[in-house]
Structures are given as C-alpha cells and as structure tokens.
C-alpha positions as CSV (number, residue, x, y, z in Angstrom):
1,M,-0.1,-0.1,0.4
2,M,1.8,3.3,-0.8
3,A,0.1,5.1,2.2
4,E,2.5,2.5,4.2
5,S,5.3,3.6,2.4
6,R,8.2,5.6,2.6
7,M,8.0,9.5,2.3
8,D,11.0,9.5,-0.1
9,D,10.0,6.3,-1.5
10,F,6.8,7.8,-2.8
11,I,8.1,10.9,-3.3
12,K,10.6,8.8,-6.0
13,V,8.1,6.9,-7.4
14,L,5.8,9.5,-8.2
15,S,8.4,11.4,-9.9
16,S,9.3,8.9,-12.0
17,A,7.9,7.6,-15.5
18,E,5.7,5.1,-13.8
19,P,1.8,5.8,-14.8
20,V,0.9,5.5,-10.9
21,P,1.3,7.4,-8.7
22,G,0.0,10.3,-10.3
23,G,-2.3,13.5,-9.6
24,G,-4.8,11.5,-7.8
25,G,-2.4,9.8,-5.2
26,A,-0.6,12.7,-4.2
27,S,-4.3,15.1,-4.1
28,G,-5.0,12.0,-1.5
29,Y,-1.7,12.6,0.5
30,A,-2.0,16.0,0.7
31,A,-5.4,15.9,1.7
32,A,-4.7,13.3,4.3
33,I,-1.7,15.3,5.5
34,G,-4.4,18.8,6.0
35,M,-6.6,16.0,8.0
36,A,-3.9,15.2,10.2
37,L,-3.1,18.9,10.9
38,G,-7.2,19.6,11.9
39,S,-6.6,16.6,14.2
40,M,-3.1,18.2,15.8
41,V,-4.9,21.4,16.2
42,A,-8.2,19.4,18.0
43,N,-5.5,17.6,19.9
44,L,-3.8,20.6,21.5
45,T,-7.7,22.1,22.3
46,T,-8.6,19.2,24.2
47,G,-8.4,19.3,27.4
48,K,-8.0,23.1,27.5
49,K,-9.9,25.1,30.4
50,K,-10.4,28.2,28.1
51,Y,-11.9,25.9,25.1
52,A,-14.0,24.1,27.5
53,E,-17.5,24.9,26.1
54,Y,-16.2,23.1,23.0
55,Q,-15.3,20.1,24.8
56,E,-17.9,17.4,23.9
57,E,-17.4,18.7,20.3
58,I,-13.7,18.4,20.1
59,D,-14.0,14.7,21.4
60,T,-16.4,14.2,18.5
61,I,-14.1,16.1,16.2
62,L,-11.2,14.1,17.0
63,V,-12.8,10.5,16.0
64,K,-14.1,12.1,13.5
65,A,-10.9,13.7,11.9
66,D,-9.2,10.8,12.4
67,K,-11.1,8.4,10.7
68,I,-11.0,10.8,7.5
69,T,-7.4,10.9,7.9
70,L,-7.6,7.2,7.4
71,E,-9.5,7.0,4.6
72,L,-8.1,10.0,2.5
73,M,-5.1,7.9,2.6
74,E,-6.8,4.6,1.6
75,F,-7.2,7.1,-1.4
76,M,-4.0,7.0,-2.5
77,D,-4.1,3.5,-3.3
78,K,-7.9,3.7,-5.0
79,D,-7.0,6.3,-7.2
80,A,-4.3,3.5,-9.1
81,E,-6.6,0.8,-9.1
82,A,-9.1,3.0,-10.9
83,F,-6.7,3.8,-13.5
84,E,-5.3,0.2,-14.2
85,P,-7.9,-0.9,-16.4
86,L,-7.7,2.4,-18.2
87,S,-4.0,2.0,-18.5
88,K,-4.9,-1.4,-19.8
89,A,-7.4,-0.2,-22.1
90,Y,-5.5,2.2,-23.9
91,G,-3.3,-0.8,-25.2
92,L,-5.9,-2.7,-26.5
93,P,-6.0,-3.6,-30.3
94,K,-7.6,-1.6,-33.0
95,N,-7.7,-3.1,-35.9
96,T,-11.2,-4.4,-37.1
97,E,-14.5,-3.5,-36.0
98,E,-14.8,-6.0,-33.6
99,E,-12.0,-4.7,-31.7
100,I,-12.8,-1.3,-32.0
101,A,-16.1,-2.1,-30.8
102,A,-15.0,-3.9,-27.7
103,R,-12.1,-1.7,-27.3
104,E,-14.9,0.9,-26.8
105,Q,-17.1,-0.9,-24.2
106,I,-14.1,-1.7,-22.3
107,M,-13.1,2.0,-22.5
108,A,-16.3,3.5,-21.1
109,K,-16.9,1.6,-18.4
110,A,-12.5,2.2,-17.6
111,L,-12.9,5.8,-18.0
112,K,-16.3,5.8,-15.9
113,E,-14.4,4.5,-12.8
114,A,-11.4,6.5,-13.4
115,S,-13.4,9.4,-12.9
116,E,-15.8,7.8,-10.1
117,A,-12.5,7.5,-7.8
118,P,-11.6,11.5,-7.7
119,L,-15.0,12.2,-7.3
120,A,-15.1,10.4,-4.2
121,L,-11.7,11.3,-2.8
122,M,-13.3,14.8,-3.3
123,E,-16.5,14.1,-1.1
124,K,-14.1,13.1,1.2
125,I,-11.9,16.0,1.4
126,M,-15.2,18.1,1.8
127,E,-15.9,16.5,4.8
128,A,-12.2,17.5,6.1
129,L,-13.0,21.0,5.3
130,E,-16.1,21.3,7.2
131,V,-13.8,19.9,10.1
132,I,-11.1,22.3,9.3
133,L,-13.6,25.5,9.0
134,R,-14.9,24.5,12.4
135,L,-11.6,24.1,14.2
136,S,-10.8,27.4,12.5
137,E,-13.6,29.2,15.0
138,I,-12.9,26.9,17.9
139,G,-9.6,25.6,18.0
140,S,-6.5,26.4,20.5
141,R,-5.2,30.0,19.3
142,I,-1.6,29.1,19.9
143,A,-2.4,26.2,16.9
144,I,-4.4,28.0,15.1
145,S,-1.9,28.5,12.1
146,D,-2.0,24.8,11.7
147,A,-5.7,24.8,10.6
148,G,-5.2,27.3,8.2
149,V,-2.5,24.8,6.2
150,G,-4.4,21.6,6.8
151,A,-7.4,24.4,4.6
152,Q,-4.9,25.3,2.1
153,M,-3.9,21.6,1.8
154,C,-7.2,20.4,1.2
155,K,-7.8,23.2,-0.9
156,A,-5.1,22.3,-3.3
157,A,-6.2,18.2,-2.9
158,L,-9.8,19.5,-4.0
159,N,-8.7,20.9,-7.1
160,G,-6.0,18.3,-7.9
161,A,-8.5,15.5,-7.6
162,S,-11.2,17.4,-9.6
163,L,-9.0,17.1,-12.5
164,N,-8.4,14.0,-12.6
165,V,-12.3,13.8,-13.0
166,F,-12.4,16.5,-16.0
167,I,-9.1,14.7,-17.8
168,N,-11.1,11.3,-17.9
169,T,-14.4,13.0,-18.4
170,K,-13.9,14.4,-21.6
171,L,-13.1,11.1,-23.2
172,M,-16.1,10.0,-22.5
173,K,-18.5,9.3,-24.9
174,D,-21.5,9.2,-23.0
175,R,-21.5,12.9,-22.3
176,S,-24.8,12.9,-20.1
177,L,-22.9,10.9,-17.7
178,A,-19.7,13.3,-18.2
179,E,-21.7,16.2,-17.9
180,E,-23.7,14.8,-14.5
181,M,-20.1,13.6,-13.4
182,N,-18.3,17.1,-14.0
183,A,-21.2,19.3,-12.8
184,R,-20.9,16.9,-9.1
185,A,-17.3,17.8,-9.3
186,D,-17.7,21.4,-10.4
187,E,-20.2,22.0,-7.1
188,M,-17.9,20.5,-4.9
189,L,-15.4,22.9,-5.7
190,V,-17.8,26.2,-5.4
191,K,-18.5,25.1,-1.8
192,G,-15.1,23.8,-0.8
193,N,-12.8,26.5,-2.0
194,A,-15.3,29.0,-0.4
195,M,-14.8,26.5,2.8
196,A,-11.1,26.6,2.7
197,D,-11.0,30.3,1.7
198,E,-13.1,31.0,4.3
199,A,-11.3,29.2,6.8
200,Y,-7.8,30.3,5.6
201,E,-9.4,34.2,6.1
202,K,-10.5,33.1,9.9
203,V,-6.9,31.9,10.9
204,V,-5.3,34.9,9.3
205,K,-7.6,37.3,11.3
206,A,-6.9,35.7,14.4
207,I,-2.7,35.6,13.9
208,R,-2.4,38.8,12.4
209,G,-5.3,40.7,13.8
C-alpha cells in the first residue's frame, strides 16, 4: 500500500515515468496531511479550560478527523486501482470493427471508474474541510495557524482531484454521464474552495488581527 510506503519512496516513484501514483495519489496524500493538521489543532485544544465549552464537540472532532485521515490515505491506492483498467484499455488492439467495438465498451467502463475515484476523493475532502473550518473557529489560538495550513492543503487536493475527473470525462462518449460527473465536481469545487478560503481568512484574522 502506498500509504505505508516511506515518504522518500513515494516521492521517488511519483517523480518517475510510472503511471501511478500520479496527481490523484498526490491529492490523497495532501488531503490526508491537511486533515492530520486538523487533528493536531483538536489535540492541542482538548482538555484546555479556556475551550471547555467546546470540549464535547472537540471529542467528536478528534474521532471524526482520525477516521477521515485514514480514509484519505486509502485514496492513494484507490486512485491507482481505478487507473489500472484504463491504462490497460488504452493498449487494446483496434484493427477490426469488432476490436474497436470491444475496446470502446471497455474504455467506457474504465473511464467511468477512473472518474468515480477522484469524485469520491473530493467528497471525502469536503468532509475534511468542514472539520477544519470549524476548528478555525474553536481551535486553540496557539495552534490555529495549523488549521490554516490544513485548509490550504485540502484546497489544493480538492482542486487537484477535480482535474482527474475532468481529464477522464472529456474522453467519455456518453456525454450525459460526463456532464453529470462534471456538475458534481463543479459543485464541490465551489463549496469546497469557499470553505477553505473562509477557514484561511479566519486564521489570518486570528493571528494577524
């Protein structure tokens, strides 16, 4: 599993000519780091008298953030698994009408799966951003900058994952399905970027006055 590999090993493969990991795996990695920073803020807030009124909520956030982080790490492998059938489909023969028809059928299925994986990653990043936004409001002021960094990491990951959606939907012959997937991605981009920007602005205001 990529999530269990050393960082230098992951970076080495990422920078090579290997098709995976690529932008999807990197986006999953960035988002997991962003959510982990959210957990850090929560851990530095829990048990502090100054934030006692939020203790119950912080307890919930700690459990939720750990779960989201692990799920985001899993997307590093899910992205590669989704891309493999598509990679193989590109190499299928297309010399006869039968081969072309078979290839198109396989390509359609592979493109759908390769688009679904980054869409699911975007949905998970949206969960992370909701948590980080709340932490930008109630998290310990001594660690609040980390909530801002987490928001920026998740924002980059969200935008990055969307590119993996769009590059695949562009090749789909089923334009109705392609537009449906694009619309889902666009909606999350608008809402997610707004959440990330709001969290970042709250952090900047808190640390700069």
